[in-house]
Every structure is written in structure tokens, then in C-alpha cells.
N, C-alpha and C positions, 0 to 999 in steps of 0.2 A: 549254545555255540551256534554261530551263523554257518551253516554249511553250503550256502549259495555263493561260492567263490568265484572271482574273476580272475583268470590269468592271461598274461601278454604272450601271445603266440607270434613268433617273427614271420609266420606264413599269413596268418588270418587276422592278426590284431588281437583285440580283446575278444576272449571266449569265456562263456559262462558255465559253471557246473550246475545244471537246473534243478537237481533233487537231492535230497539227503542220502538216499540209497547210492547215487552214483559217487558222491563224495566219499561215503565210507568205503566203497569199493576201490577208489583210487588210493585211499590213506592204507589200504591192506598191504600187508608184508609181500603178499605174492605179486600184487600190481607194482609196488615200489621197487621190487627186483629189476623191473624193465629199464629203469633209470640206467641200469649198469650193463645193459646190452645194446650194443650198437645196431641200427636199423641196417646199415649196409656193409657190415662184416669188415672186410679188408678193403674196401673200395677207397678208403682215405690214402692208401698207397699211390692211388692215380689222381684222385680228386681231394687235395687236403682238407677241403671244408666239409667233407661228408662224416662228420663226427655227431650227427644226430642219434637219438635213441629209439627204441621201441616204445618208450614211455611218451616221447613227443608224438609219434605216429598214432598210437591209440587215442590220445586226446583230440588230435587233429580229425581222426575218422568219427569220433563222437560228435565234434562240431559239425562236421558235413552232414551226418546223420539228422542233426537237429534242424539244419536248414532244409534238407529233403523233405522231413516230416512236415514242416511249416508250408513248404510249397504245396504238398499234397493236401493239406488241410484246406489250405486257401482255394483249392480247385474242387472242393466239395467232398474229399475222400474222408469218410468217418474213421477217425482214429482216436481211440480213448486214451486217457492220462496214463492208464496201466500199459497198453500197447506201446505207447510213445517211449515210455520209461524203459520197457523190456528191450525194445529195438535198440536204444542207446547202450543199454547195458550189454547186450549181445555184440555190438561192433566194438565197445569199449574193452571187453575181454577176449577178442578173436585171436589175439596174438600171445596170450598170457602164458601158453605153453612152450613158447620158444626157448631154446637152449642157448648156451654162449655162442657168439659170433653169428647169430641169426641162422642162416640155413647152412653155413659152411660145414658145421660139425654135427649135424643131424644124424647122419649115418655112422660117424667113426666114435663117438662117445656112447652112444646108445644102440642097442640091438633090436632092430624091428620096432622102435618106438617113435611114432610121428607127432610132430607138434600139434597138429589138429586134434588129434586124440588126447593128448596130454591137456590141451586147452578144455576140452570137454570135461575130463576128469576133475580139473581143478575148478571149473564153474560149478560142478555137482558138489564138491567140497564146500564151497562158498555157498552154495544154496543151503546146506545143511546149517552152516554157521549162521546164516543170516534168515533162519527159520522159514525157508520156502520162498524167499522174496525173489529168487531167480528163476523159478518154475517156468514162466512164461517166455523169459529171455533164452533159457535153453531149448525149448520147442522151436523157437525163431531161428536160434543158431543152427539147430539139427535139421531145419526145413521141414518140420512135421506140423507146424502151425497152419490152421485152416485157412489163412490168407497169405498166400505164397510171396505176395510182394515184399513183405517184411523181411523174409529171408533173402531174397533178391537183392535188398539194399545192403545187407550183410556180405553175402557171398554170390557173386554172379559175374558176368563178363563186363558189366558196368556197375560196380558197387561203390560204397563209400570208401572200402579199403583201398581199392585201386585208385580212385581219385585223390585220395589224400597221399599215397606213397608216391605217385607220379608228381604231383604238386610240390611235395616237400623234399623228394629227392633232387628234383631239377632245381628247386632253389639252393638247396645246400652243396649240390656239386657245381653250381653255375652254369648247367646245360639247359639255357632257357628256351631250346627248342622242344624240350620235354614236356613243356607245361601243357596240360591237357584241356584247358577251358573249363574248369570244373563249375564255375559259377553259372555259365549259361546252360551246361547240361543238366544241373539240378533244377534251374528254372523250367527246363523242357519236360520234367518228368510228370507223369500221370499214371493212373491206374485204370485198366480195363478188365473186367471179370477177374478181379482181385489179382491180376498180374501186372507187374511193372513195364510200362512202355514209355517212349519219348513221342512227342508231337513231331509232325513230319518236318517242321521248319528246323529241327535240330539235325537233320541228316549230315549236313556239313560239319557240325560240331562233332558228331561221332565219327566221321572221318579224321578229324583232326586229333581226336582223342586216340584212335587207333594208330595213326601215324606216330604220334608222340609215344605211345607205349613200345612200338617196335624200335623207335629210335633210342629210347633208354635202354631197351635190352641189349642192343648191340653197342651202344656207345657208353653204357654205365654197367649195369648189371653183368652182361657177359663179354665186357672189355678184355681183351686178351691178357692184358697185365693182371688185371683183377683176377681172372681165371688162374693164372699161373700162381698167384699169392695164395687164393683159396685152395688150390690143390696142394699146395705146399704145406699149409697148416693141417690139412686132411690128413696128409701122409705122416706128418710129425705125430698127430694123436694115434694114427694105426700103428706106428713104429713104437710109441711109448705103451700102448695097449698090448702089443705082442711081447715085448720085453717084460712088462709086469706080470702078464699072465704065464710067461716063460721061467719066472723066478728071479729075474733081474730086477735090483732095487731102482725104481724111477721115483725120485721125489716129486711130491705135488701136494696140494692142500687135502685135507682129510675127505672132502666131498667128491674131489675130482679123482682122487685115488680110488675111492669106492667104485665109481662107475669104470675106471680104468680096468680095475681087476675082476669085473663081473659082467656076465651077459645078462642085463636086466631086459626083461620083456615086458610088453604091453600089460600082460596079465598081473606080473609081479608088481608092476607100478601101482596098478589099481586096487591091489588087496594087502600091500604093505605100506602103511601110512609113513614109516621111517623113510622109505625111498623118496616120497614126495617132499618130506622135509629137507632131505639132502639136495633134491633137484632145486628147492625153492632158495637154497644158499649158494647155488652154482651160476656163475655169470662169467662176464669177458675177463675180469681181473684174475680169477683162478687159472684161466688158459695163458694169459700173458705172463703171470707169475711163474707158472710151470715152464713155459718156453724160455724165461731167462734163467732158471736153474738148469734146464736140460742143454744150455749152450755150453756147459762144462761137464757133460756127461761122458763117461768113458767110451760109450758106444759110438763109433765113428759116424754112422749114418744119422742118429739122433742128434748128435752134437752139431754136424755139418748142417742139417736142415734147420735147427733151431737158432744157430747164430746167423745164418744166412737170412732168415726171416727178420730177425731184429735189426739186422743191417740193411734191410731192404735190398739184398742182394739176390734178385729173384731168378727163378729158373728162365732160361730162354724157352720161349714157347713159339711154335709154328702151327698155323692153321691150313687146312685145306678141304676141298669138297669130299674126297675119297678118304677111306680108311688107309692108315699107314701100313705098309705091308710089314710081314712078320721079319723078313730078313733085315730091312731097315731098322727095326726095334732092336733085334738082337745085336746089330753092328753099334747101335748107341750105347747098349749095356756094355759091350766089349770095351768101348772107348772110356766108359765111366770106371769100369773094372781097372784098367791100365793106368788112368790118371790118379785115382784114390787108392789104388792097390787094395781092391777088395775082392773077395770071391764073387762069383757072378750072381748068386742069390742076393747078397746084400747090394751089389751095384744095381740090380733091377728095382730096388727101393728108391733110388735117385732118378728113375725115369717114370713119367706119368703119361699115360695114353688115355684119351677119352673122346667124347663128344659133347657137343652143345647144340641146342635147337631152340628155335623159337617161331611161332606164329601169333600175331598180335590179335587175331580173332578166330574163333572156331564157330565158322558159318553153320555147320552142321551139328552143332552141340545142342543139348537140350535146354540151355540157358541161353539161347541166342538172345541179342539184343534187338527188341522188336520196336517197331515204329507204327504209331497211329496215323494212317493217311487222313487226308482232308475228307475223303468219302466214307471215313468211318472204319476202314478195313485195318486190321493188325497184320503187318508184313514183317518179315526178315529185313534187318537194315541193309543186307547185301542186295536185296531186290529193291529196296525203297530209293536207292541211291542212282542217279543217272550218270555217275563217274564209276570207272571199273576199279577204283582204289580198294573199296572195302572187300571184294572178292579176291583181288590180288594180296591184301594182307592177310587173308585167311590161309595162304599157302605156306607150309612149313619149310623153314630153311635150317639146314642141318650143316654143322662144320665138325670136322675131326681135328683133334689137337695132339701134340706131343710136348712135353716139358723135360728138360734136363739141364744140368749145370752149364753155365757158360764157359768153364774152364777147358771142357773138352773141344771148343770149337778150334 
């Protein structure tokens, strides 16, 4: 069977699967699950075109990795066939541990289980299944390989993951200002002392990348309406979980029911193979199927939240720079209790307060974006630029929000 397939990607055009191992990984049931998990969760409530999946993103990141490796080879960096395949496998599988609706439900369905740890656990399971073929990919993914630039290509402040999701998300949302100039950045990559750097002439492209990233966070990922929708679905899952664990019948698919009724820890995840099998069957369809069922649930709070999400009748959301004071929040709860005839404890379930924050670049981080100057020095990108933009983009911006039903206005 010919496993060197070509697929047509709407962002990059024709993309090749270069090795049989990568083809077999893509064909595996764990990877195929990513077709049923949307990359941007509930962002389609604001941007109707944002319906692409984690499957799209993983293939796109693999393609960018192949371009980056080719660029480095052309500049004289020695990369063996085994290292190249391992780096591509690592980026291909970097999101394989994501649960339904991507980040939105990571804390409400699971207890202290993070998608990065699940990804590593699944990679280890695949490694056993493929007779150790992923050993090098796992060391690259973990950052323990002796050549750090491979891990930087997979996970850093300018990696193939970020370049693809910014490219892809801006394409599908239509937010053209979010395109990061990935082609030029990849062409400017090089390696010094086994660390990834960019040539000095890329400094303005780095600024463009960081500006694009900040813009995409505030205009797409942390858009206030998207935040409202995501907080609603989180609260729906929390309410369903609390009801189920309190003895109330909450209909759901068997696999979702399993996680709603149990506190599954990371240790249990890694020691009980039945939990991984259940997780591998869990995707966005389980969540939406459950939400449709819960729109008719006898519990007032769960029923209202589920029906509101189905109808896109989203909570009013207000943002400000300072936290909302306690008296204001209590006043909101009182209005909800009066409007919906609920006791205060249940009315509080229909008010959500929290905060969102973003900094496009961590200039003081251990994985800073470094630039090779024409004098042969390696410096932080913030120092290499003659414009103040990069230092300004490293400042964290924080906003506090409160969400509640529009009926109480």
C-alpha cells in the first residue's frame, strides 16, 4: 500500500505525508478522534467559519515542521532522517490529548488532568504499539533530547504549533490581520549551539508575529462573546457533574457519564487502560448530544443553561480592568434569584465571574525568541529590535469579567 499520501489543505495547498510511520499514526483511532474536536471550541458563535478541527491543525503543524527542517538542512544543520521523522511525529501528536471542545472543558470534565500530560501518556502507549518507533519523538516532545532546537520547533514562543494555529485560525475566522507571516519566519530560522535562532533580518517579521498573536487573542480567542459562551458550557458541565454526583439522573453518553460521575486523576488515567479507551471515544458530539438532552432536564439551572447555549442566547458579559466588588456580585445574584424564582445558592450558578489575561511575548522566559546578529551575537528579540513594540508586547494585560442572564437587565 502506498502510504506517501498527498492531501489538499485550504491554508497551504498540497501537503505530503512523507513517511510510513507518520501515515500509520494519522490512521490510528487516537488521531482520527481529532476530526471530531473543533480547534476553536465555541468561537463559531462569533466567527461562523471557525469550524476547523484539531485534525486540520495537527497536519498543518506537521507540514510547517517539514518546511522548517528543510530550511535548516539547506543552511548546513545536520539532521538525520530519524531525527526529522521524530520531530514531525512529535508535532503531529502534540495535541492528541485534547478533550472535547478543546480548552473549554479541560477543568470541568476532568480532575487535575491536563491535555499535555494526556498527550504524553498516549504517545507512550503508541510507542509500545509501534515497537519503540516513537522513542526519539517522545524525548523531543519532553525537551530531554540532546539537541534542544528540535523541542523548540515543537514547543516554544515561536514554534510550528503557534505558527500553524495563528495561520489557520485567521484563515477560518476571516481575521486577516492575524496572519503571522509564517513563510518568512521559517525561512529565517537557523541553529547556533544547538539552539533555535532567527537571522537578524527577521526582526520585523518577529514583531509582526507577536502583534498578530496579541490581536488574535483579544479579537478571537478571548473575544468577550466567545468568553461568555465558553464559560456557559463550563458551567453546564459543572452543574451536570454536581447533579450526577449528588444522585440526580443526568442522561449522557456512557463515556461522558463515566467522567461526570468520577474524579479521574492523572495517576488513574495512566494506570487504568479502560479510562484511556473511554477518553479516546469522547469528543464534541458527546457534549452537544448531552446539552440537547439537558435542555429538557427537570433541574432549572441546567435546563436554562443548556437551552440558552443551543439557541445562542448567551449571557451578558461585562469587562473591566479591576475586579468586580463582592456587593455588586451579590446584587446580580439577588436579581437572578428574583427573576428565576431560585434560592440564592442556585441563582449563583447563573452568574460567572473571572479574569482573562494575555501577553504576546514573555521576554524574560527561558525560551525567549533569540536573534543572531550580523556580528555573530545571539540576543533576545526584544533587544535586537530598534522599535519598542516587542518590549511593549511582553506586558501582561488582564481583564476581569462578569457574566449573567440578559433577562435581569
